[in-house]
N, C-alpha and C positions, 0 to 999 in steps of 0.2 A: 878896336875893342877897348873896353874899360881897363885902364891900368892905374893902379894905386900903389905907391911906393912909400913905405914908412921909414922914418929915420929918427935918431935922437935917443934911442934907448941906451941903457948901460947900467952900471952899478952905482947906487946912491945910498947914503946912510939914512937911517930913520930920521925924519924931520927935514930931510933935504928936498931939493927941487930938481925937476927935469922938464924940458919942453920937447914934446914929440911933434914931428912934422909929417905931413902926408902930401906928396906931390901927385896930382891927378892929371890924367891925359886920356884921350880917346873919346871924350864926350864933352858936352857943353856944361862945364862945371857950374857956372853961375845959376843954372836953373834947378839944380838938385840940392836937396838937403843931404847932409852928410852925418856920419856917426863914427864914434869910437866904441869898439867892443874889446873885451879882453878874455884871455883864457889862462887861468892859474894852473900850475902843475897838477895834473891828476884831476882837474875839474872841467866842467863844461864851459861853454862860451857864455859870457854875460855882457849885457849892454852897459855902457858907461855914461855916454853923453851923446846928444845930437844937436845939430844946428840947422836952422832953416836956410833956404837958398840965399837970402839976402844977408843972413847973419843977425837979423833982428830978433830972432827967437831961439832960445837955447833951453835944453833940459838936461838934468843930471840924475843919475842914480843916487839914492840916499847915502850910500856908503862913500861917495866922493863929493857930495854937496858941500860947498864952502871951502874945499881944498883944491879942486880942479876947475880949470876954465877952458872952454872950447872957443875957438875963434876961426875965422877964415879970411883969406885974401883972394877975392875973386879976380883981381888983376893978374895974380901970379898962379892961380889954380892950386892953392895950398890950403889945407886945413891943419890947425894946430891943436895941441892939448897941453896946456900948462899945468903941471902937477906940482903942488906944494904940500908941505907937511906930510910927506909920504910915510907910509906905514909898511911894515913887513908884509902885511896881507895884500898890499898893492903889487906884489911880485907877480908878474904875468907876462905873457906875450900880448902886446897891444896891436890891434888891427884897426885900420881905417876902413870904412865901409860905405858903399852906396847901394842901398837895398841889400840884396844878398851877395853882391860882389865885394870881395875883400882883397887886401894886399897880402903879402907874405908875412907881415908883422915885424915888430921890433921888440926885443926882450928887455924888460925892465926888472931889475933885481934890487930890492930894498933890504939891505943887510948891513950890520956893523962889522 
């Protein structure tokens, strides 16, 4: 079955950077587009970014455009989210997703 395991979250100061990773298994990773979504405390789930199966096409929500970069390594079955210039409003649990399937998430806290 689909397994997605996120890692790399933690506490970061405003303006700082983190890189999230998502290790995928249980399916043919290289043929699926992948996404990152997040859920801030007390709020609903929101889409952050997605990447095509080859990695050649990426899309970003306006609130992260220019600050976050999604990438993937199809040889390692990993998708990444590089987060730069982080803001307190980026505080959330970040989930890797393939369609409706999600991992358990990794918490990112942006605070001084």
